[in-house]
C-alpha positions in Angstrom: 107.8 138.6 109.1 108.5 138.9 105.3 111.7 137.3 104.1 114.6 139.7 105.2 117.5 140.7 103.0 120.1 138.1 104.0 122.8 139.5 101.6 126.1 139.3 103.5 124.4 137.8 106.6 126.5 135.3 108.6 124.5 132.2 109.3 124.8 130.0 112.4 123.4 126.5 113.2 123.7 124.4 116.3 127.2 122.8 116.3 127.4 119.3 115.1 124.0 119.6 113.4 124.9 121.4 110.1 121.7 120.0 108.5 119.4 121.3 111.2 116.5 123.3 110.0 116.8 126.1 112.6 119.2 128.8 111.5 120.2 132.2 112.9 121.3 134.9 110.6 123.4 137.9 111.8 122.9 141.0 109.7 125.5 143.7 109.3 123.7 145.9 111.9 124.0 143.0 114.4 120.3 142.2 114.2 119.7 138.4 114.6 117.0 136.8 112.4 115.8 133.4 113.5 114.7 131.0 110.6 112.5 128.4 112.2 112.2 126.5 109.0 113.0 127.5 105.4 111.1 130.7 104.6 109.8 131.3 108.2 111.6 134.3 109.8 111.3 136.3 113.0 113.7 138.6 114.8 115.4 136.8 117.6 114.4 138.0 121.0 116.8 136.2 123.2 120.0 135.4 121.2 122.4 138.2 120.4 125.1 138.3 117.7 127.8 138.1 120.3 126.2 135.0 121.9 126.2 133.2 118.5 129.8 134.2 117.8 131.3 133.6 121.3 129.8 130.3 122.4 130.8 126.9 121.0 127.2 125.6 120.9 126.8 127.5 117.6 128.8 126.9 114.4 129.2 129.5 111.7 128.1 128.4 108.2 129.3 131.6 106.7 127.6 134.3 104.7 124.9 133.6 102.2 125.5 135.8 99.3 122.7 136.2 96.8 120.2 134.5 99.0 
């Protein structure tokens, strides 16, 4: 997958691991993009936006404007 437009995406990482390479980006249309390592993207097949928001395993890093 080419690099998606992450403008205004909310980014999540595994809680207590803010420096982890894996990141999940929730787009405004609730699509979840998994970033396996910097620059490697794929649409998440298992995790939903509500799972990332509602479970304490994931911590919100915030939106990434201008990314």
